[in-house]
MARGUVO-185833 format. One record per residue (C-alpha): residue number from 0; residue in three letters; x, y negated, z. Coordinates in Angstrom, 3 decimals. Each point is the difference from the previous one (the first is absolute). Layout:
{pt NUM 'ALA' {X Y Z}}
...
This chain:
{pt 0 'MET' {130.718 -3.549 55.698}}
{pt 1 'SER' {1.450 2.361 -2.561}}
{pt 2 'GLY' {3.389 1.498 0.848}}
{pt 3 'PHE' {0.203 -1.212 3.618}}
{pt 4 'SER' {-0.673 1.961 3.154}}
{pt 5 'ASN' {1.719 -2.020 2.750}}
{pt 6 'SER' {-1.905 -2.876 1.606}}
{pt 7 'GLY' {1.499 -3.438 -0.443}}
{pt 8 'TYR' {-0.288 -3.416 -1.641}}
{pt 9 'PHE' {-0.513 -0.175 -3.750}}
{pt 10 'GLN' {-0.574 -2.739 -2.560}}
{pt 11 'ILE' {-3.362 0.140 -1.818}}
{pt 12 'ASP' {-1.591 -2.267 -2.601}}
{pt 13 'PRO' {-3.737 0.803 -0.398}}
{pt 14 'ASP' {-0.640 -2.522 -2.779}}
{pt 15 'GLY' {2.812 1.359 -2.163}}
{pt 16 'ASP' {3.725 -0.364 -0.356}}
{pt 17 'ALA' {1.119 -3.508 -1.025}}
{pt 18 'PHE' {-3.589 -1.315 -0.100}}
{pt 19 'GLY' {-2.090 -2.172 2.346}}
{pt 20 'GLU' {0.977 0.110 3.665}}
{pt 21 'PRO' {3.491 1.160 1.043}}
{pt 22 'PRO' {0.483 3.480 1.522}}
{pt 23 'PHE' {-0.016 0.419 3.770}}
{pt 24 'SER' {1.189 2.499 2.612}}
{pt 25 'VAL' {-2.315 2.525 1.599}}
{pt 26 'PHE' {0.582 2.770 2.510}}
{pt 27 'CYS' {-0.913 3.370 -1.485}}
{pt 28 'ASP' {-0.913 2.452 2.756}}
{pt 29 'PHE' {0.317 3.537 -1.334}}
{pt 30 'ALA' {-0.678 1.391 3.459}}
{pt 31 'SER' {-2.909 -1.493 1.969}}
{pt 32 'GLY' {-0.976 -2.690 2.462}}
{pt 33 'GLN' {-0.242 -3.775 -0.076}}
{pt 34 'ASP' {1.119 -2.807 2.275}}
{pt 35 'SER' {-2.006 -3.071 0.917}}
{pt 36 'GLN' {1.482 -3.451 -0.039}}
{pt 37 'GLU' {0.755 -1.887 3.199}}
{pt 38 'ALA' {-3.179 -1.235 1.696}}
{pt 39 'THR' {-0.935 -3.654 -0.359}}
{pt 40 'THR' {-1.405 -1.611 3.161}}
{pt 41 'VAL' {-2.838 -2.465 -0.460}}
{pt 42 'PRO' {0.519 -3.296 1.854}}
{pt 43 'LEU' {-2.762 -1.588 2.056}}
{pt 44 'CYS' {-2.437 -1.718 -2.371}}
{pt 45 'ASN' {-3.771 -0.175 0.048}}
{pt 46 'GLU' {-1.055 -1.575 -3.308}}
{pt 47 'PRO' {-0.931 2.046 -3.085}}
{pt 48 'ASP' {3.038 0.667 -2.218}}
{pt 49 'CYS' {2.333 -1.611 2.539}}
{pt 50 'PHE' {2.461 2.880 -0.420}}
{pt 51 'ARG' {1.020 1.584 -3.272}}
{pt 52 'HIS' {2.912 2.345 -0.563}}
{pt 53 'ASN' {1.144 0.617 -3.586}}
{pt 54 'ILE' {1.807 3.214 -0.913}}
{pt 55 'THR' {3.158 -0.355 -2.075}}
{pt 56 'TYR' {0.891 2.707 -2.505}}
{pt 57 'PRO' {3.277 0.475 -1.910}}
{pt 58 'THR' {-1.822 -0.717 -3.282}}
{pt 59 'SER' {-3.072 -1.801 -1.314}}
{pt 60 'ILE' {-3.542 1.127 0.758}}
{pt 61 'GLN' {-0.486 0.551 -3.738}}
{pt 62 'GLN' {2.852 2.508 -0.091}}
{pt 63 'LEU' {-1.580 1.875 2.905}}
{pt 64 'ILE' {-3.319 0.034 -1.854}}
{pt 65 'ASN' {1.826 1.400 -3.044}}
{pt 66 'LEU' {1.409 2.734 2.245}}
{pt 67 'ILE' {-3.473 0.755 1.391}}
{pt 68 'ASP' {-1.456 0.204 -3.529}}
{pt 69 'LEU' {2.619 2.619 -0.894}}
{pt 70 'SER' {-0.519 2.049 3.169}}
{pt 71 'LEU' {-2.432 2.771 0.790}}
{pt 72 'SER' {-0.323 -1.100 3.634}}
{pt 73 'CYS' {1.043 -3.044 2.040}}
{pt 74 'THR' {-0.653 -0.657 3.686}}
{pt 75 'GLN' {1.090 -2.431 2.699}}
{pt 76 'TYR' {-0.017 0.438 3.755}}
{pt 77 'ILE' {-1.433 -2.698 2.287}}
{pt 78 'GLN' {0.084 -0.262 3.811}}
{pt 79 'PHE' {-1.573 -2.453 2.451}}
{pt 80 'ASP' {0.883 -0.075 3.709}}
{pt 81 'CYS' {-2.149 -1.980 2.386}}
{pt 82 'ILE' {-0.882 -1.081 3.519}}
{pt 83 'LEU' {-3.228 -2.012 0.222}}
{pt 84 'ALA' {0.348 -0.677 -3.722}}
{pt 85 'PRO' {-2.765 1.536 -2.111}}
{pt 86 'LEU' {0.132 0.312 -3.768}}
{pt 87 'SER' {-3.692 -0.838 -0.078}}
{pt 88 'ASP' {-2.442 -1.173 2.651}}
{pt 89 'ASP' {-3.482 -1.484 -0.022}}
{pt 90 'GLY' {-0.079 -0.128 -3.796}}
{pt 91 'LYS' {3.347 -1.781 -0.319}}
{pt 92 'ASN' {2.953 1.642 -1.763}}
{pt 93 'TYR' {3.057 -1.203 1.921}}
{pt 94 'GLY' {2.530 2.253 -1.696}}
{pt 95 'THR' {0.254 0.566 -3.749}}
{pt 96 'TRP' {2.657 1.266 -2.374}}
{pt 97 'LEU' {0.557 -1.536 -3.422}}
{pt 98 'ASP' {-0.178 2.027 -3.207}}
{pt 99 'ARG' {1.981 -0.499 -3.250}}
{pt 100 'GLU' {-2.198 -2.995 -0.921}}
{pt 101 'GLY' {0.335 -1.597 3.442}}
{pt 102 'GLU' {-3.611 0.895 0.851}}
{pt 103 'LYS' {-0.851 0.900 3.607}}
{pt 104 'GLN' {-0.835 3.630 0.735}}
{pt 105 'ILE' {-1.510 1.321 3.228}}
{pt 106 'TYR' {0.348 3.779 -0.349}}
{pt 107 'PHE' {3.063 1.535 1.634}}
{pt 108 'TYR' {0.116 3.423 -1.609}}
{pt 109 'GLY' {-0.961 1.703 -3.238}}
{pt 110 'SER' {-1.957 -1.912 -2.616}}
{pt 111 'HIS' {-3.000 -1.538 1.770}}
{pt 112 'TYR' {-0.405 -3.360 -1.671}}
{pt 113 'GLY' {-2.262 -2.347 1.977}}
{pt 114 'GLU' {-0.220 2.250 3.088}}
{pt 115 'GLN' {1.603 -0.903 3.331}}
{pt 116 'VAL' {1.351 3.456 0.868}}
{pt 117 'CYS' {3.126 1.659 1.374}}
{pt 118 'SER' {1.201 3.604 -0.119}}
{pt 119 'CYS' {-1.435 0.808 3.446}}
{pt 120 'ASN' {-3.438 -0.505 -1.499}}
{pt 121 'GLU' {0.631 2.905 -2.391}}
{pt 122 'ASP' {0.092 2.603 2.773}}
{pt 123 'SER' {-2.090 -1.955 2.554}}
{pt 124 'SER' {3.000 -0.378 2.323}}
{pt 125 'CYS' {-0.197 -3.776 0.590}}
{pt 126 'VAL' {0.323 -0.866 3.707}}
{pt 127 'ASP' {-3.378 -1.740 -0.146}}
{pt 128 'SER' {-2.486 2.206 -1.834}}
{pt 129 'HIS' {-1.969 -3.081 -1.024}}
{pt 130 'GLU' {2.978 -1.508 -1.832}}
{pt 131 'THR' {1.736 0.958 -3.272}}
{pt 132 'CYS' {3.541 -0.885 1.197}}
{pt 133 'ASN' {1.811 0.567 3.300}}
{pt 134 'CYS' {1.014 -3.642 0.370}}
{pt 135 'ASN' {-3.592 -1.120 -0.372}}
{pt 136 'ALA' {-0.570 1.314 3.534}}
{pt 137 'ASN' {1.656 -3.318 1.003}}
{pt 138 'ASP' {1.371 1.400 3.281}}
{pt 139 'ASN' {2.914 -1.065 2.183}}
{pt 140 'PHE' {1.795 3.159 -1.072}}
{pt 141 'PRO' {2.456 0.700 -2.829}}
{pt 142 'TYR' {-1.718 1.606 -2.975}}
{pt 143 'GLN' {1.061 0.773 -3.526}}
{pt 144 'ASP' {-1.746 0.310 -3.351}}
{pt 145 'GLU' {1.904 1.506 -2.909}}
{pt 146 'GLY' {-0.702 1.520 -3.342}}
{pt 147 'THR' {1.098 0.417 -3.597}}
{pt 148 'ILE' {-1.477 -2.192 -2.726}}
{pt 149 'THR' {-0.655 2.113 -3.098}}
{pt 150 'ASN' {-1.804 -2.516 -2.230}}
{pt 151 'MET' {2.496 -0.348 -2.860}}
{pt 152 'THR' {-1.896 -2.952 -1.513}}
{pt 153 'ALA' {0.614 -1.992 3.211}}
{pt 154 'LEU' {3.637 0.928 0.618}}
{pt 155 'PRO' {2.575 -1.240 0.702}}
{pt 156 'ILE' {-0.860 -1.677 3.312}}
{pt 157 'THR' {1.263 -3.577 -0.240}}
{pt 158 'GLY' {-0.636 -1.334 3.493}}
{pt 159 'PHE' {-2.063 -0.213 3.162}}
{pt 160 'THR' {-2.097 -2.662 1.730}}
{pt 161 'TYR' {-1.210 -0.250 3.581}}
{pt 162 'TYR' {-1.591 -2.467 2.376}}
{pt 163 'GLY' {-1.797 0.055 3.342}}
{pt 164 'LEU' {2.934 0.090 2.437}}
{pt 165 'GLU' {-0.485 -2.631 2.692}}
{pt 166 'TYR' {1.556 1.441 3.159}}
{pt 167 'ILE' {3.453 1.373 0.818}}
{pt 168 'ASP' {-1.327 3.458 0.909}}
{pt 169 'GLU' {-1.486 0.461 -3.492}}
{pt 170 'VAL' {2.401 1.868 -2.294}}
{pt 171 'ALA' {-0.216 0.851 -3.697}}
{pt 172 'MET' {2.753 1.636 -2.101}}
{pt 173 'MET' {-0.130 1.190 -3.585}}
{pt 174 'SER' {2.401 2.235 -1.935}}
{pt 175 'PHE' {-0.024 1.512 -3.467}}
{pt 176 'GLY' {1.683 2.920 -1.682}}
{pt 177 'PRO' {1.596 -0.125 -3.447}}
{pt 178 'LEU' {-1.987 0.511 -3.165}}
{pt 179 'VAL' {0.268 3.749 -0.646}}
{pt 180 'CYS' {-0.667 1.236 -3.535}}
{pt 181 'SER' {0.280 3.496 -1.424}}
{pt 182 'GLY' {-0.808 1.929 -3.159}}
{pt 183 'GLN' {-0.649 -1.286 -3.499}}
{pt 184 'ALA' {-3.357 -1.391 -1.061}}
{pt 185 'ASN' {-1.850 1.945 -2.653}}
{pt 186 'LEU' {-0.129 -2.874 -2.478}}
{pt 187 'HIS' {-2.096 0.687 -3.070}}
{pt 188 'LYS' {2.668 -0.296 -2.688}}
{pt 189 'GLY' {-0.939 -3.077 -1.978}}
{pt 190 'ASP' {-3.039 -1.356 1.871}}
{pt 191 'SER' {1.336 -3.504 -0.605}}
{pt 192 'CYS' {3.154 -1.957 -0.782}}
{pt 193 'HIS' {0.505 -0.334 3.756}}
{pt 194 'ASP' {0.005 3.783 0.460}}
{pt 195 'LEU' {2.461 0.379 -2.875}}
{pt 196 'TRP' {2.227 -2.603 1.688}}
{pt 197 'LEU' {-0.105 1.901 3.297}}
{pt 198 'GLN' {0.985 3.165 -1.863}}
{pt 199 'GLY' {3.082 -1.611 -1.528}}
{pt 200 'GLU' {-1.085 -1.394 -3.381}}
{pt 201 'ARG' {1.792 -3.285 -0.770}}
{pt 202 'ILE' {0.016 -0.457 -3.801}}
{pt 203 'ALA' {-2.775 -2.269 -1.309}}
{pt 204 'GLY' {-2.164 1.562 -2.670}}
{pt 205 'TYR' {-3.204 1.905 -0.761}}
{pt 206 'TYR' {-0.931 2.889 2.311}}
{pt 207 'GLN' {-2.808 2.532 0.250}}
{pt 208 'VAL' {-1.842 -0.491 3.304}}
{pt 209 'TYR' {-3.013 1.689 1.526}}
{pt 210 'SER' {-3.203 -1.831 -1.020}}
{pt 211 'GLY' {-2.055 1.073 3.013}}
{pt 212 'LEU' {-2.290 2.103 -2.191}}
{pt 213 'GLU' {-0.488 3.766 0.156}}
{pt 214 'THR' {-1.718 1.961 -2.787}}
{pt 215 'ASN' {-0.459 3.683 -0.785}}
{pt 216 'GLU' {3.377 -0.195 -1.714}}
{pt 217 'GLY' {1.686 -1.235 3.188}}
{pt 218 'PRO' {1.416 -3.385 1.080}}
{pt 219 'GLN' {-0.024 -2.743 -2.630}}
{pt 220 'PHE' {3.010 -2.266 -0.588}}
{pt 221 'GLN' {0.438 -3.418 -1.562}}
{pt 222 'THR' {2.934 -1.981 -1.358}}
{pt 223 'VAL' {1.069 -3.127 1.923}}
{pt 224 'TYR' {2.984 -2.298 -0.111}}
{pt 225 'CYS' {2.089 -0.113 3.199}}
{pt 226 'ASP' {2.483 -2.842 0.285}}
{pt 227 'PHE' {1.198 0.934 3.529}}
{pt 228 'ASN' {0.814 -3.658 0.695}}
{pt 229 'PRO' {-0.060 -0.870 3.718}}
{pt 230 'ARG' {-1.951 -3.011 1.179}}
{pt 231 'GLU' {2.098 -3.127 -0.085}}
{pt 232 'SER' {-0.715 -0.957 3.611}}
{pt 233 'GLN' {-0.549 3.314 1.770}}
{pt 234 'ASN' {2.288 2.415 -1.832}}
{pt 235 'GLU' {-2.785 2.531 -0.442}}
{pt 236 'LEU' {-1.978 1.309 -2.921}}
{pt 237 'SER' {-2.804 -2.113 -1.375}}
{pt 238 'PRO' {-3.401 1.183 1.215}}
{pt 239 'VAL' {-1.793 2.428 -2.297}}
{pt 240 'ILE' {-2.932 -1.655 -1.787}}
{pt 241 'LYS' {-2.288 2.708 -1.333}}
{pt 242 'PHE' {-3.668 0.911 0.183}}
{pt 243 'GLU' {-2.591 2.506 -1.077}}
{pt 244 'ALA' {-3.682 -0.956 0.005}}
{pt 245 'TYR' {-2.731 2.611 -0.368}}
{pt 246 'SER' {-3.604 -0.155 -1.209}}
{pt 247 'PRO' {-2.467 2.914 0.087}}
{pt 248 'ASN' {-2.764 0.516 -2.544}}
{pt 249 'ASP' {-2.681 -1.982 1.892}}
{pt 250 'ASN' {2.207 -3.089 0.048}}
{pt 251 'PHE' {1.008 0.029 -3.643}}
{pt 252 'ALA' {-0.320 -3.335 -1.849}}
{pt 253 'LYS' {-2.268 -0.656 -2.968}}
{pt 254 'GLU' {1.435 -1.019 -3.355}}
{pt 255 'ASP' {1.217 -3.605 -0.195}}
{pt 256 'THR' {0.491 -0.301 3.771}}
{pt 257 'TYR' {2.869 0.102 2.467}}
{pt 258 'GLN' {0.676 3.271 1.811}}
{pt 259 'THR' {-0.156 0.013 3.796}}
{pt 260 'PHE' {1.206 2.770 2.291}}
{pt 261 'THR' {-1.087 1.800 3.147}}
{pt 262 'SER' {3.364 0.824 1.510}}
{pt 263 'LEU' {3.681 -0.865 -0.096}}
{pt 264 'VAL' {1.847 3.320 -0.059}}
{pt 265 'TYR' {3.297 -1.757 0.696}}
{pt 266 'GLY' {1.203 -3.578 -0.071}}
{pt 267 'SER' {-0.894 -3.058 2.052}}
{pt 268 'SER' {-3.302 -1.850 0.255}}
{pt 269 'SER' {2.118 -3.158 0.230}}
{pt 270 'TYR' {0.449 0.153 -3.774}}
{pt 271 'PHE' {-2.800 2.301 -1.234}}
{pt 272 'ASP' {-3.673 -0.779 0.656}}
{pt 273 'ILE' {-2.093 3.089 -0.777}}
{pt 274 'SER' {-3.299 -1.917 0.265}}
{pt 275 'THR' {0.880 -2.109 -3.052}}
{pt 276 'GLY' {2.631 2.297 -1.532}}
{pt 277 'THR' {2.529 -2.841 0.118}}
{pt 278 'PHE' {3.752 0.538 0.274}}
{pt 279 'THR' {1.720 -3.229 1.078}}
{pt 280 'VAL' {3.618 0.191 -1.165}}
{pt 281 'PRO' {2.166 -0.449 3.131}}
{pt 282 'LYS' {3.340 -0.357 -1.792}}
{pt 283 'SER' {1.004 -1.134 -3.481}}
{pt 284 'GLY' {1.464 2.688 -2.214}}
{pt 285 'LYS' {-0.827 2.945 -2.218}}
{pt 286 'TYR' {-2.920 2.247 0.971}}
{pt 287 'GLN' {-1.264 3.283 -1.377}}
{pt 288 'PHE' {-3.682 0.972 0.126}}
{pt 289 'TRP' {-1.678 3.379 -0.501}}
{pt 290 'LEU' {-3.632 0.963 -0.572}}
{pt 291 'GLU' {-1.351 3.526 0.214}}
{pt 292 'ALA' {-3.493 1.126 -1.085}}
{pt 293 'VAL' {-1.857 2.483 -2.224}}
{pt 294 'THR' {-2.251 -0.618 -3.062}}
{pt 295 'ILE' {-3.532 1.410 -0.148}}
{pt 296 'SER' {-1.180 -0.855 -3.516}}
{pt 297 'SER' {1.066 -0.073 -3.630}}
{pt 298 'GLN' {-0.027 -3.772 -0.280}}
{pt 299 'TYR' {2.890 -1.127 -2.167}}
{pt 300 'TYR' {1.819 -2.032 2.638}}
{pt 301 'VAL' {0.368 -0.209 3.769}}
{pt 302 'THR' {1.715 -3.247 1.004}}
{pt 303 'PHE' {1.048 -1.660 3.227}}
{pt 304 'VAL' {1.601 -3.430 0.015}}
{pt 305 'LEU' {2.182 -1.529 2.680}}
{pt 306 'HIS' {-0.886 -3.620 0.775}}
{pt 307 'ARG' {2.374 -2.548 1.495}}
{pt 308 'ASN' {-1.645 -3.016 1.605}}
{pt 309 'GLY' {-3.174 0.681 -1.958}}
{pt 310 'GLU' {1.683 0.346 -3.395}}
{pt 311 'SER' {0.835 3.161 -1.939}}
{pt 312 'LEU' {3.531 1.226 0.600}}
{pt 313 'GLY' {-0.313 3.031 -2.245}}
{pt 314 'MET' {-1.577 3.426 -0.257}}
{pt 315 'ILE' {1.174 2.528 2.562}}
{pt 316 'VAL' {-2.050 2.812 -1.584}}
{pt 317 'ALA' {-1.223 0.350 -3.602}}
{pt 318 'VAL' {-0.999 3.591 -0.734}}
{pt 319 'ASP' {-0.847 0.599 -3.678}}
{pt 320 'LEU' {-2.432 2.919 -0.322}}
{pt 321 'LYS' {-0.946 -0.606 -3.649}}
{pt 322 'GLY' {-0.333 3.180 -1.999}}
{pt 323 'MET' {-0.494 2.300 2.993}}
{pt 324 'THR' {-3.110 2.088 0.453}}
{pt 325 'ILE' {-2.207 -0.659 3.001}}
{pt 326 'THR' {1.355 3.142 1.674}}
{pt 327 'ASP' {3.620 -0.938 -0.658}}
{pt 328 'ALA' {-0.468 -3.592 1.186}}
{pt 329 'THR' {-1.669 0.899 3.283}}
{pt 330 'ASN' {2.033 0.109 3.219}}
{pt 331 'ILE' {3.225 -1.250 -1.575}}
{pt 332 'ALA' {2.328 -0.846 2.896}}
{pt 333 'TYR' {2.282 -2.943 -0.477}}
{pt 334 'THR' {2.590 -1.867 2.055}}
{pt 335 'TYR' {1.427 -3.119 -1.588}}
{pt 336 'SER' {2.496 -2.538 1.260}}
{pt 337 'ARG' {1.148 -3.451 -1.074}}
{pt 338 'THR' {2.684 -2.353 1.267}}
{pt 339 'TRP' {-0.239 -3.790 0.326}}
{pt 340 'THR' {2.071 -2.814 1.507}}
{pt 341 'LEU' {-2.114 -1.859 2.564}}
{pt 342 'THR' {0.318 -3.058 2.235}}
{pt 343 'ALA' {-0.630 -0.068 3.739}}
{pt 344 'GLY' {-3.596 -1.030 0.620}}
{pt 345 'ASP' {-1.390 1.417 -3.253}}
{pt 346 'LYS' {-3.431 1.628 0.411}}
{pt 347 'ILE' {-0.167 3.359 -1.808}}
{pt 348 'ARG' {-3.325 1.786 -0.590}}
{pt 349 'LEU' {-1.041 3.073 -1.991}}
{pt 350 'TYR' {-2.665 -0.776 -2.609}}
{pt 351 'TYR' {-2.147 2.861 -1.334}}
{pt 352 'ASP' {-0.471 -0.922 -3.634}}
{pt 353 'TYR' {-1.592 2.907 -1.869}}
{pt 354 'GLY' {-0.672 3.758 0.018}}
{pt 355 'ASP' {-1.159 2.733 2.366}}
{pt 356 'VAL' {2.073 1.629 2.687}}
{pt 357 'THR' {-0.634 2.361 2.868}}
{pt 358 'THR' {1.581 0.038 3.427}}
{pt 359 'SER' {-0.914 3.597 0.745}}
{pt 360 'TRP' {3.627 0.912 -0.693}}
{pt 361 'ASN' {2.252 -1.535 2.651}}
{pt 362 'GLY' {-1.958 -3.288 -0.022}}
{pt 363 'LEU' {0.898 -3.275 -1.671}}
{pt 364 'ARG' {3.439 -1.024 1.227}}
{pt 365 'PHE' {1.731 -3.304 -0.609}}
{pt 366 'ARG' {3.629 -0.216 1.066}}
{pt 367 'GLY' {2.697 -2.651 -0.134}}
{pt 368 'GLU' {3.565 -0.469 1.164}}
{pt 369 'PHE' {2.654 -2.703 0.054}}
{pt 370 'LEU' {3.023 1.146 -2.033}}
{pt 371 'PHE' {2.584 -2.787 0.157}}
């Protein structure tokens, strides 16, 4: 925190001043150390999910996620104390912590998604060498498993569940430390409207953002419209809708056919099907599309047409090579873009109309993005 050196409570607002969620107080430790919260004792209960403890934070989970997105590192301490109360036994996971989405997690240190492990397993110091956690020894003796969760995509921890306690001599207690974040994330300036928002931009308008492409000339940028309007119900930015589909030379379409693709460089398969080359519009609004390829002949025209629901929407590329020599017209690189207003559910496909192109230079790339 710029200008401060003494530890104490400060107001922060990760999603921006006067926007979205209200600011909240955090303790900034400019020295070292962290304290765990008071332990929560699990009552006797023996049915799955019979006990669930939810963690309360001084702000919304979304604000904490905003803080994590802005931070270089975030961690959270977790501790489980037990007597005859295993975290896992005979294939059953009795104890789980809940991630930011409320999903159950069974690892108790680091970032070991899907593995039932504790920190003692890291240095082979578990009391039972056949187990991955101390408490899994399931002895009539007090044990403890503790560790620091480092998976920033799972944090913050939102709760804890446990079951399997049937007798009075079985004891299970869980405690958590605060979410500890430090440093500033190395955000690629202008990767998306969301990144611009996190870096303080608030005025709606057209911005240059990174396209995801790298050439011999360096990173390539594109112009997009950012409205910076929060979602009506969740007070967060609208999800980014953008894609890039790629096709190598051996998958290139013939004239008068639809282009299919072999890979989705970025975007979601929920709205782009590479096997048919179909983009299903997920949200009504204005979209911009780009096509990048290279000519290989002196034919007069190279044309690609965008189809909506099987009908021509308009040409996205129309390269006029008339008057050029064969040498001049060969290997002409072109990147064209067009903008259309579309309706949710529209089916958009790229139709190869006429001409010769090569994909030996950076492949054939078809990109699209929701603007506003």
